[in-house]
C-alpha positions in Angstrom: 104.3 117.0 73.7 108.0 116.2 73.5 108.9 112.6 73.8 111.9 110.3 74.3 111.0 106.6 73.9 113.4 104.3 75.6 112.7 100.8 74.3 113.9 97.3 73.6 111.8 96.5 70.4 110.0 93.8 70.7 106.7 92.9 69.2 104.7 94.8 71.9 107.1 97.8 71.6 106.3 97.9 67.9 102.6 98.3 68.6 103.4 101.0 71.3 105.7 102.9 68.9 103.1 102.7 66.2 100.6 104.5 68.4 102.7 107.6 68.5 104.4 107.3 65.1 101.0 107.4 63.5 100.1 110.7 65.2 100.6 114.2 63.9 104.2 115.4 64.3 103.0 118.8 65.6 101.1 117.1 68.4 103.8 114.6 69.4 107.4 115.6 68.8 109.5 112.4 69.1 113.0 113.7 70.0 114.5 110.2 69.7 114.1 106.5 70.2 116.8 105.2 72.5 117.4 101.5 72.4 118.5 99.1 75.2 119.3 95.5 75.7 116.3 93.6 76.9 113.9 91.5 74.8 117.0 90.7 72.6 120.5 92.2 72.4 120.8 95.9 71.7 122.0 95.5 68.1 118.7 93.7 67.4 116.5 96.1 69.3 118.1 99.0 67.4 117.6 97.2 64.1 114.0 96.6 65.1 113.4 100.3 65.9 114.6 101.1 62.3 112.2 98.4 60.9 109.3 100.0 62.8 110.1 103.5 61.5 110.3 102.1 58.0 106.9 100.5 58.3 105.4 103.8 59.5 107.3 106.0 57.0 108.9 107.9 59.9 112.6 108.0 59.1 112.7 111.5 60.4 112.8 110.1 64.0 116.4 109.7 65.3 117.4 106.3 66.8 120.2 105.9 69.3 121.8 102.6 70.4 122.3 102.3 74.1 123.4 99.9 76.9 124.6 96.5 75.7 124.1 94.8 79.1 122.3 95.4 82.3 124.3 97.0 85.1 124.9 93.5 86.4 124.9 90.9 83.7 121.7 88.9 83.1 121.6 86.2 80.5 117.8 86.0 80.3 116.1 87.5 77.3 112.6 87.6 75.7 113.6 85.7 72.6 111.4 82.8 73.6 108.4 85.0 73.0 109.5 87.7 70.6 111.7 85.5 68.4 115.4 85.3 68.0 115.5 88.7 66.2 112.9 90.2 68.6 110.4 90.7 65.8 108.9 87.2 65.3 111.8 86.3 62.8 109.8 87.3 59.8 111.7 90.4 58.5 115.2 89.5 57.4 115.9 92.5 55.2 118.3 95.2 56.6 116.3 98.4 57.2 117.3 101.9 56.1 120.0 103.1 58.5 119.4 106.8 57.9 117.7 107.4 61.3 120.5 105.7 63.2 122.8 108.2 65.0 126.4 107.8 66.2 125.7 109.4 69.6 125.2 106.9 72.4 121.6 106.6 73.8 122.7 107.6 77.3 124.4 110.8 76.1 121.4 111.5 73.9 118.9 111.3 76.8 121.0 113.7 78.8 121.5 116.1 75.9 117.9 116.1 74.7 116.4 116.6 78.2 119.0 119.3 79.0 118.0 121.2 75.8 114.3 120.9 76.7 114.2 121.2 80.5 110.8 120.5 82.0 109.3 119.7 78.7 110.3 116.0 77.9 108.1 113.0 78.7 110.2 109.9 78.7 108.4 106.6 78.0 110.4 103.6 79.2 109.3 100.4 77.6 112.3 98.2 78.4 114.8 97.6 81.2 115.8 100.9 82.7 119.6 100.6 82.1 119.9 103.7 79.8 118.0 105.9 82.3 120.0 104.8 85.3 123.3 105.3 83.5 122.2 108.7 82.3 121.2 109.7 85.8 124.6 108.6 87.2 126.4 110.7 84.6 124.1 113.7 85.0 122.3 114.0 88.4 120.3 117.0 87.2 118.3 114.6 85.0 116.5 113.7 88.2 114.6 117.0 88.1 114.8 118.0 84.4 112.3 115.6 82.9 108.6 116.6 82.8 107.5 113.1 83.6 108.4 109.4 83.2 106.1 106.7 82.2 107.4 103.2 82.9 106.2 99.9 81.7 107.5 97.5 84.2 107.4 96.0 87.7 104.4 94.8 89.6 102.3 95.9 92.5 100.7 92.7 93.6 103.8 90.5 93.5 102.7 88.8 90.3 105.7 87.9 88.1 106.1 86.7 84.5 109.8 85.8 84.7 110.0 84.5 88.2 107.2 84.1 90.8 107.9 87.6 92.0 109.3 89.8 89.2 108.2 91.3 85.9 110.6 91.0 82.9 112.0 94.5 82.6 112.7 94.9 86.3 114.1 91.4 86.6 116.6 92.0 83.7 118.1 95.1 85.5 116.7 95.4 89.0 119.6 97.8 90.0 118.7 100.2 87.2 115.0 100.0 88.3 115.9 100.7 91.9 118.0 103.7 90.9 115.3 105.2 88.7 112.5 104.7 91.2 114.5 106.0 94.1 116.4 108.9 92.5 114.4 110.4 89.6 112.2 113.1 91.1 109.8 114.0 88.3 106.3 112.4 88.4 106.7 108.7 87.6 103.8 106.6 86.4 104.2 102.8 86.7 102.2 100.7 84.3 102.7 97.3 85.8 102.6 93.7 84.5 99.4 93.0 86.4 97.6 95.8 84.6 99.1 95.6 81.1 99.0 91.8 80.6 95.3 91.7 80.0 94.1 91.0 76.4 92.2 94.2 76.1 91.8 93.9 72.3 89.2 91.4 71.0 89.8 89.2 68.0 87.7 91.6 65.9 89.9 94.6 67.0 93.1 92.7 66.3 91.8 92.0 62.8 90.6 95.6 62.2 94.1 96.8 63.3 96.1 94.5 61.1 93.8 93.7 58.1 93.6 97.2 56.5 95.8 96.2 53.6 98.2 99.2 54.0 101.9 99.1 54.8 101.5 99.6 58.5 98.8 97.0 59.0 100.6 94.5 56.8 103.7 94.9 59.0 101.7 93.7 62.0 99.6 91.1 60.1 102.8 89.3 59.2 104.1 89.3 62.8 100.7 88.3 64.2 100.3 85.4 61.9 103.8 84.2 62.8 103.0 84.5 66.5 99.5 82.9 66.4 98.2 86.1 67.8 94.7 85.7 66.4 94.3 82.5 68.4 96.0 83.5 71.7 95.0 87.2 71.9 97.9 88.3 74.1 98.0 91.5 76.1 100.2 94.2 74.6 102.0 95.5 77.7 104.0 98.3 76.2 101.0 99.7 74.3 99.2 100.2 77.6 102.1 102.3 78.9 102.1 104.3 75.6 98.4 104.9 76.0 98.9 106.4 79.4 101.7 108.6 78.1 99.7 109.9 75.2 96.4 110.5 77.0 96.2 110.6 80.8 92.4 110.6 80.5 92.6 106.8 80.0 93.6 106.4 83.7 90.5 105.4 85.7 92.2 104.6 89.0 95.7 105.3 90.4 97.6 105.1 93.7 100.2 107.6 94.9 102.7 105.5 96.9 106.2 104.9 97.9 107.8 102.0 96.1 111.3 100.5 95.7 112.8 97.4 94.0 114.5 94.3 95.4 117.9 94.1 93.7 119.1 90.6 94.6 118.1 87.2 95.9 117.1 84.1 94.2 113.3 84.4 94.8 112.6 88.2 95.0 115.0 89.9 92.6 113.2 92.6 90.6 110.1 92.5 92.9 108.5 96.0 93.5 107.9 96.6 97.2 105.0 99.1 97.8 104.4 100.8 101.1 100.7 100.4 101.3 100.4 101.2 105.0 102.9 104.0 105.8 100.9 105.0 108.9 101.9 101.7 110.6 105.6 101.9 109.6 107.8 100.9 112.6 111.0 100.1 110.7 112.6 102.6 108.4 110.0 105.3 108.9 107.5 106.8 106.5 109.0 107.7 103.1 107.7 110.3 100.6 105.6 109.0 97.8 107.6 108.5 94.6 105.3 106.5 92.3 101.9 106.8 90.6 100.7 103.2 90.2 98.2 103.0 87.3 95.5 100.6 88.6 92.7 100.8 86.0 92.3 102.2 82.5 89.5 103.2 80.2 89.6 100.1 78.0 87.4 101.5 75.2 89.5 104.7 74.9 92.8 102.7 75.0 91.8 100.1 72.4 90.6 102.9 70.1 94.1 104.4 70.2 95.7 101.1 69.3 93.3 100.2 66.5 93.4 103.6 64.9 97.2 103.7 64.7 97.2 101.7 61.5 94.8 103.9 59.6 
């Protein structure tokens, strides 16, 4: 499987990235990690990607710095949860810069997909700014990807930034709208409502981070700083990565038409799903453009997470 991972690392991004970085290179060919502004600014998310690669001894994976702001500026960040540096403020050393490329992430997405038409799975773990900009520069991207897995949005109207919106879609709702409406490959949406659940038990968190090796110690330091062993948070991006790596974990899904509210004080970033197209009187029935993941095989998913620090 050929992968591009578009992310805004992020503590949960770190766990998600670890799930694939720990796998055999012949099975999962990571063409690049493209970084975007989101949890923290893009300079920090890029640095964090390099820190994660260092922890997993995967400096062979190229990293590309991308969009510095959403399409329309948004001052909100995830620093209140992820820390000022986006990685719990515990790793101050500058990571090895070897994997960092000069090419912009948006250009890299278009080039890598163009060189591997119909073969690339893109896993989007942050705001969708890079993908939207790539599509506007290169309309053929809409058809050239194999599939797109998105961690973002909601399907029950449950928000975590506002009453109505999930973080990634709230930060750049215009980008989310463009991607959902205009990218034509199969698109899987792993929503906030699904991914927020604390699927890992305390015992599994400890098994994952107490192995005493370099990978596990990386997460143990972060988890201790974040009180993770007491709060047992959900790891949203890891759920999306689980779906990307093994579709068998999907237990229930919905094929629907969905779009994104792009403005307004209350509903910005809300995903609107057409659950009853047969009754549509205004706008007419639209073609399904999303696969909403509604339920996962928890045992299979947690096994993927825990085993990534072996």
